[in-house]
C-alpha positions in Angstrom: 98.7 107.0 77.5 102.4 107.6 77.3 103.6 109.1 73.7 105.9 107.4 71.1 108.1 110.2 72.4 108.4 108.9 76.4 107.6 105.8 76.3 111.2 103.3 76.1 109.1 100.6 73.9 112.2 100.3 70.5 110.0 99.6 68.2 107.1 102.6 69.5 109.8 105.1 69.4 111.0 103.7 65.8 107.7 104.2 64.2 107.3 107.7 65.2 110.8 108.6 64.2 109.8 107.4 60.4 106.4 108.8 60.4 108.5 112.4 61.7 111.1 111.4 59.3 108.3 111.1 56.4 106.5 114.7 57.2 110.2 116.1 56.7 111.0 117.1 60.2 114.7 115.7 60.4 115.1 117.4 63.5 112.6 115.4 65.4 113.1 112.0 63.6 116.8 111.8 65.1 115.9 112.8 68.6 113.4 109.8 67.7 115.7 107.3 66.6 118.4 108.3 68.8 116.1 107.4 71.7 115.9 103.6 70.2 119.4 103.6 70.3 119.3 104.4 73.7 117.4 101.7 74.5 118.9 98.9 71.9 122.2 100.4 70.9 122.4 97.9 68.6 119.1 98.3 66.9 119.9 98.1 62.7 116.6 100.1 61.6 117.4 103.2 64.0 120.9 102.3 62.2 120.1 102.6 59.0 117.5 105.8 59.4 120.0 107.8 60.7 122.3 106.6 57.4 119.5 107.6 55.2 119.1 111.1 57.5 122.4 111.9 57.3 122.7 111.4 53.4 119.8 113.6 53.3 121.7 116.5 55.2 124.8 115.7 53.0 126.7 113.8 56.2 128.6 111.8 54.2 130.8 110.2 57.1 127.5 109.8 59.1 126.3 107.5 56.4 128.6 105.3 55.8 129.0 104.9 60.0 125.3 104.4 60.6 124.7 102.2 57.5 127.7 100.1 58.0 126.3 99.5 61.7 123.4 98.8 60.1 124.6 95.8 57.9 126.7 94.7 60.5 123.4 93.2 62.4 122.0 92.3 59.3 124.7 91.4 56.1 121.7 90.0 53.7 118.8 92.6 54.3 118.4 94.3 50.9 117.4 97.8 51.9 120.5 97.9 54.1 122.7 96.8 51.1 120.8 99.8 49.0 121.3 102.4 51.2 124.8 100.8 52.0 125.9 101.1 48.5 124.2 104.8 48.1 126.8 106.4 51.1 129.5 104.7 49.5 128.8 105.9 46.2 128.1 109.3 47.6 131.6 109.0 49.4 133.1 108.5 46.2 133.6 104.8 47.0 132.6 103.7 43.8 133.6 99.7 43.3 132.3 98.9 47.0 129.1 100.7 45.8 128.8 98.4 43.2 128.9 95.8 45.1 126.3 97.0 47.5 123.7 97.8 45.4 124.2 94.6 43.3 123.9 92.3 46.4 120.8 94.4 47.2 119.4 94.3 43.5 120.0 90.0 43.9 117.7 90.0 46.8 115.3 92.7 45.9 115.9 93.1 42.3 112.5 95.2 41.4 114.0 98.0 43.1 114.1 101.1 40.6 115.6 103.3 43.1 118.6 101.3 43.5 118.8 100.6 39.9 119.0 104.3 39.2 121.9 104.6 41.8 123.1 101.4 40.1 123.6 103.2 37.1 125.1 106.0 38.5 127.8 104.4 40.1 128.6 102.5 36.9 128.6 105.4 34.9 131.0 107.8 37.4 133.1 104.4 37.1 133.1 105.0 33.2 130.7 102.0 32.2 128.9 103.3 30.4 126.9 100.0 28.6 126.1 98.4 32.2 124.8 102.1 33.5 122.4 102.4 30.5 120.9 98.5 31.1 120.7 99.8 35.0 118.3 102.7 33.7 116.8 101.0 31.3 116.0 99.1 34.1 114.8 101.3 36.6 112.9 103.9 33.7 110.9 100.2 32.9 109.4 99.5 36.6 109.0 103.6 37.0 107.0 104.3 33.6 105.0 107.4 34.8 107.7 108.7 36.7 110.2 111.4 35.5 113.2 110.8 37.8 114.0 107.6 35.7 113.7 108.8 32.4 115.8 111.6 32.9 118.4 109.4 34.5 118.4 107.5 31.3 118.3 110.0 29.1 121.7 111.3 30.4 122.8 107.8 30.3 121.9 107.1 26.7 123.7 110.7 25.4 127.0 109.5 27.6 127.0 106.6 25.6 126.2 108.2 22.3 122.6 107.8 21.6 121.4 111.1 21.5 118.5 110.2 19.9 117.7 108.2 22.5 118.3 110.7 25.0 116.2 113.0 22.9 113.3 110.0 23.3 114.0 110.0 26.8 114.4 113.6 27.8 110.7 114.3 26.8 109.0 111.8 28.5 110.6 112.9 31.3 109.7 116.3 30.1 105.8 114.7 29.5 106.0 113.5 33.3 107.4 116.6 35.0 103.8 118.7 35.1 104.0 119.6 38.9 107.9 119.1 39.1 109.0 122.6 37.2 112.8 121.9 38.2 112.5 118.2 36.6 110.9 119.6 33.9 113.4 122.6 33.5 116.1 120.1 33.7 114.7 117.9 31.0 114.1 121.2 28.8 118.1 121.8 29.2 118.7 118.5 28.2 117.1 118.8 24.9 118.8 122.1 24.4 122.1 120.3 24.4 120.7 117.5 22.1 119.6 120.4 19.7 115.6 119.8 19.9 115.1 122.9 22.1 115.8 126.5 22.3 118.5 127.2 24.0 118.2 128.8 27.7 120.1 131.6 29.0 121.7 129.5 31.6 121.6 125.8 33.2 118.8 125.3 35.4 120.3 125.7 38.8 119.2 122.6 41.0 120.9 120.8 37.7 124.4 122.6 38.4 124.5 121.8 42.7 123.1 117.8 41.9 125.6 117.9 39.5 128.5 118.6 41.7 126.8 117.2 44.7 127.5 113.8 43.1 130.7 115.0 41.8 131.8 116.1 45.1 133.7 113.4 46.7 136.2 112.2 43.5 135.9 115.8 42.3 139.7 116.6 42.9 141.4 113.1 42.1 139.7 113.3 38.3 139.8 116.8 37.7 143.7 117.1 38.6 144.4 113.5 37.4 142.9 112.4 34.0 141.3 115.7 33.2 144.6 117.3 34.0 142.6 120.4 34.7 144.5 123.6 35.9 142.0 126.7 35.5 143.4 128.5 38.7 146.8 128.3 38.6 146.4 129.5 35.0 144.6 132.2 36.2 146.8 133.1 39.6 149.6 133.6 37.2 147.1 135.7 34.8 147.0 138.0 37.9 150.1 138.0 37.8 151.1 139.1 34.9 148.2 141.8 35.4 150.2 143.3 38.1 148.3 141.8 41.2 150.9 141.1 44.4 150.1 138.0 46.1 150.4 140.6 49.8 147.8 139.0 51.0 145.9 142.9 50.7 142.1 142.1 49.2 139.1 140.9 50.0 138.3 138.1 47.2 135.6 136.2 46.3 135.9 132.7 44.7 132.8 132.3 42.7 131.9 128.3 42.0 135.0 127.7 44.6 134.2 123.8 44.9 135.9 122.0 46.8 138.7 124.7 47.0 141.1 124.4 44.5 141.1 127.7 43.5 140.9 129.0 46.6 144.4 127.4 47.2 145.7 129.6 44.1 144.0 132.6 45.2 144.5 132.9 48.9 147.8 134.5 48.7 146.2 137.3 47.7 144.0 137.1 50.3 142.9 139.2 53.0 139.6 137.9 53.4 138.9 134.7 50.9 135.3 134.1 50.7 133.5 131.0 48.9 130.3 131.4 47.1 128.8 127.8 45.7 125.5 126.2 44.8 126.9 122.7 46.4 126.3 121.8 49.4 128.4 118.7 49.4 131.4 120.8 47.2 131.5 123.5 50.5 131.6 120.7 52.5 134.8 119.8 51.0 136.1 123.0 50.9 135.9 123.7 54.3 137.8 120.8 55.7 140.2 122.9 54.2 140.6 125.9 56.4 141.3 128.7 53.8 138.4 130.8 53.9 137.0 132.9 56.1 133.4 132.4 55.1 131.5 130.2 52.8 128.0 130.5 51.4 125.8 128.6 49.9 124.1 130.4 46.7 123.3 131.3 43.4 125.8 134.0 42.4 123.2 136.2 40.6 121.0 136.1 43.8 123.4 136.9 46.2 126.1 139.1 44.7 123.6 142.0 44.3 123.0 142.3 48.0 127.4 142.9 47.8 127.9 146.3 47.0 131.5 147.1 46.5 132.4 144.3 48.7 135.3 142.7 47.1 139.2 143.5 45.6 139.2 140.6 43.5 135.8 138.4 42.2 137.0 135.3 40.7 135.2 132.3 38.8 137.3 129.3 37.3 135.0 127.2 34.9 131.7 128.6 36.6 130.7 130.8 34.3 130.2 128.1 31.1 127.2 127.1 33.4 125.3 130.9 32.1 124.1 131.5 28.5 124.2 135.0 28.8 126.8 136.4 30.9 125.2 140.3 31.0 123.5 140.0 34.3 126.5 137.7 36.1 129.1 140.2 34.4 127.3 143.3 35.8 126.3 141.4 39.5 131.0 140.7 39.3 131.2 144.5 38.6 128.6 145.8 41.4 130.5 143.1 43.9 134.1 145.0 43.0 135.5 148.2 44.8 136.1 150.7 41.9 139.3 149.3 40.6 139.0 145.9 41.4 139.4 143.0 39.9 137.2 140.5 37.9 139.3 137.0 36.6 137.6 134.3 34.9 137.7 131.5 31.9 135.4 130.6 29.9 135.1 127.9 27.4 135.9 129.6 23.6 133.4 129.3 21.0 132.9 131.3 17.9 130.2 132.6 15.8 127.5 132.8 18.2 128.0 135.2 21.1 126.8 131.7 23.2 126.3 128.1 22.8 125.0 125.1 24.5 126.8 121.9 23.6 126.0 118.0 24.3 128.5 118.5 27.1 126.0 120.3 28.9 127.9 123.2 29.2 127.9 126.9 27.3 130.8 128.2 24.9 131.1 131.5 24.8 132.8 133.9 22.1 135.7 136.0 24.0 134.6 139.3 21.7 131.3 139.1 22.6 132.5 138.8 26.6 134.5 141.8 26.1 131.8 143.7 24.8 129.2 142.3 27.6 131.7 143.3 30.5 132.6 147.0 28.8 128.4 147.9 29.1 129.3 146.4 32.5 132.4 148.9 33.6 134.6 146.4 33.6 137.9 146.9 31.5 140.1 144.2 30.0 143.8 144.2 31.3 144.9 140.8 30.4 143.6 138.2 28.0 144.8 134.6 27.0 144.3 131.9 25.3 144.1 128.7 27.3 143.7 124.6 27.5 141.0 124.1 30.2 141.3 120.4 31.0 141.0 117.7 28.7 137.8 116.0 27.5 137.3 112.1 26.0 140.6 112.5 25.5 140.7 116.3 23.5 141.9 119.2 25.1 139.1 121.7 26.1 139.6 124.9 24.3 138.8 128.4 26.7 139.7 131.5 27.0 141.2 133.4 30.1 140.6 137.3 31.5 141.5 140.1 33.8 139.4 143.0 34.0 139.0 145.8 36.0 135.9 147.7 37.2 136.4 151.5 36.2 
């Protein structure tokens, strides 16, 4: 008997592809879905599932292309509308995403995943009340699942309901016994709300997911309404410290994001490398053509393997996701050549060495940062207070540092 991989029956191929997809074998699933399209080029289910697969891989363009083709064949199908809406949201086309997700819910109102996606898109659009309603509904539909509770906790925090956010985060934590990444995120949110012990850092999964979601609209929002200028400010402080734009240094852009900081650092770099946790941010950075290499990794894991590799390590708005900066500063120092430069920003606090705010970022006392830097073998060269951006109409106070490895 012929196997599904060799038969020309599109439905058998589709079932086989879906089984491989469910098992996590994305390459085999893709091969089978594409065999379906060879036999039936307009098959909407194959296009829809290729769109889902593309989203899993971070291929936003592929997700948009395939979900559009699926919906063109069956514009009233709820699952196709839902997947199209999710793809549009990941592309930053938020108003279109909301329309598609609402159309999906009109046909399938008890789809908790689509409700959660709708809440996320509405939150990104700034409609906190509507986002909260969608996430409340998702949590009611899946009362035993941790993800809707965690999403609800974030929505309540955005809406200013700290007590409600804490209750939902506690519910998420109670449902995450076998999900350590989700448990760590719930505990982190509780700490930001003042309901738990402050951790040494933000969970890597939280930071990765946050910036994956933010990637398509990152630059427009930061450089527009938020008035973000940290990379340019750091470049200016480096110039004052005597670091000349002679394209002579091996430069590492920590937390490079979409490459905004790379634009400011490129005039200093003979070789420019970028490091980030978020694959979708790295995909945006790759399009700039600035970097000689891009790495998807956690800085605390990656830096110790590069002793003396760089003449400059820069981190614009990265260290505010770490509380205890001792390990990071030691890792940065170790990755520098003797006499190499470290340039970074922190959100400024006072009193405690560091504190976690409700915005879920850490603030650091500049004097404590300098003490940790000295312990790591980094000598101060230049320092400046600065407004890093605006948030909810108020400037975010920061401190900029240029240090040299002794």
